[in-house]
C-alpha positions in Angstrom: 87.5 84.5 98.8 88.8 86.5 101.7 90.0 90.0 101.1 92.8 91.7 103.1 93.8 95.3 103.0 97.5 95.3 103.9 99.5 98.5 104.6 103.3 98.0 103.9 106.4 100.2 104.1 109.1 97.4 103.9 108.8 94.4 101.7 110.9 92.0 103.8 109.0 92.8 107.0 105.6 92.6 105.3 106.5 89.3 103.6 107.1 87.7 107.1 103.9 89.1 108.4 101.9 87.8 105.5 103.4 84.3 105.7 101.6 83.8 109.0 98.3 85.3 107.7 98.0 83.7 104.3 97.5 80.0 103.9 97.9 78.0 100.8 94.6 76.2 101.4 92.4 79.2 100.7 93.1 81.7 98.0 93.1 85.3 99.2 92.7 88.6 97.5 95.3 91.0 99.0 95.2 94.8 98.4 98.7 95.9 99.1 98.8 99.6 100.0 102.3 101.0 99.8 103.1 103.7 102.3 106.1 105.5 100.9 108.5 107.3 103.2 107.7 111.0 103.9 110.0 113.4 102.2 111.0 116.5 104.1 109.4 119.8 103.4 112.4 121.2 101.7 112.2 118.7 98.8 109.6 120.9 97.0 112.5 123.2 96.2 114.1 120.6 94.1 111.3 118.5 92.6 107.7 119.1 91.5 104.6 117.6 93.0 104.0 115.4 90.0 107.6 114.1 90.2 107.2 113.3 93.9 103.9 111.4 93.2 105.7 109.5 90.4 108.5 108.6 92.7 106.1 107.5 95.4 104.1 105.3 92.9 107.3 103.7 91.6 108.5 103.1 95.2 105.2 101.4 96.2 105.1 99.3 93.0 108.6 98.1 93.6 107.8 97.0 97.2 104.5 95.4 96.2 106.0 93.5 93.3 108.6 92.0 95.7 105.9 90.7 97.9 103.7 89.5 95.0 106.6 87.3 93.7 106.6 85.3 96.9 102.9 84.4 97.0 101.7 84.4 93.4 102.5 80.7 92.9 100.0 79.8 95.6 97.0 81.2 93.8 96.5 84.4 95.7 95.4 87.6 93.9 97.2 90.9 94.5 96.1 94.5 93.9 98.6 97.3 94.3 97.7 100.8 95.6 99.6 103.8 96.9 98.5 105.7 100.0 98.2 109.4 99.2 96.9 111.5 102.1 95.8 110.3 105.6 95.6 106.6 106.0 92.1 106.8 107.7 90.7 108.2 104.4 92.5 105.5 102.4 91.1 102.8 104.6 87.5 104.2 104.3 87.8 104.3 100.5 89.2 100.8 100.2 86.6 99.3 102.6 83.9 100.8 100.5 85.5 99.3 97.4 86.3 95.9 98.9 83.3 95.3 101.2 84.0 93.1 104.2 87.8 93.3 103.9 90.0 93.0 106.9 92.7 95.6 107.5 96.2 94.4 108.4 99.0 96.8 109.4 102.3 95.2 108.2 104.3 98.4 108.4 107.8 98.1 110.0 108.0 100.2 113.2 110.5 103.0 112.8 112.7 104.1 115.7 111.4 107.3 117.4 108.5 107.6 114.9 104.8 107.4 115.7 102.9 105.3 113.2 99.8 107.0 111.6 96.6 105.3 112.6 94.7 103.3 110.0 91.2 103.8 111.2 89.4 106.6 113.1 89.0 104.7 116.4 92.7 103.7 116.5 95.0 105.7 118.7 98.5 106.7 117.4 100.9 105.3 120.0 104.6 106.0 120.1 106.9 102.9 120.1 108.8 101.9 123.2 112.1 103.5 121.9 110.4 106.9 121.7 109.2 106.5 125.3 112.6 105.4 126.5 114.3 108.3 124.8 111.8 110.7 126.3 112.5 109.3 129.8 116.2 109.5 129.2 116.1 113.1 128.0 113.9 114.1 131.0 116.3 112.3 133.4 119.3 114.1 131.9 117.6 117.5 132.2 116.8 116.8 135.9 120.4 115.6 136.6 121.8 118.8 135.0 119.3 121.0 136.8 120.2 119.4 140.2 123.9 120.2 139.7 
C-alpha cells in the first residue's frame, strides 16, 4: 500500500489535486496534514494559546473530513494531522513515522504570499502575482521619481 503525505489548506483545491493522484485500482494510505491559516500577532490579546491550538485542530479536522468523504468509498485509508511549527520539521517527523512515504503539496497558492517549503532542500519561491506586484511598484516609484 502506497503512502502519501499531503499538505492541504483548502479542501476543494486539494480534492481536485488528489483526484489525479489517487486511483481506485490501488488503495492508498493518505496522511492529510492540515495547514491552518496564520493568525496575526495581535490575536494573542484576545485568545489564549490553547484556544488557538483548539481552533487550528478543529479547522484542520473540518477540511480533512471534507476530503475523506470523497474518497472513503474507494477503499483508501486517511489519517488526519495538524501542522504545528515549521513544515520541514513536520515532514521529517512524518517521514520517520511513515517510512517511504511520498510528499505532495496540495496547498492552494495565495495571492502575494510565499508558500513555506516542505523539505530542507526546497526553496521558498514567491508566486507570479507577488513578482508582478513588485515590478509594478518599482515601476510606479521610478515614474514618480522621473517627474
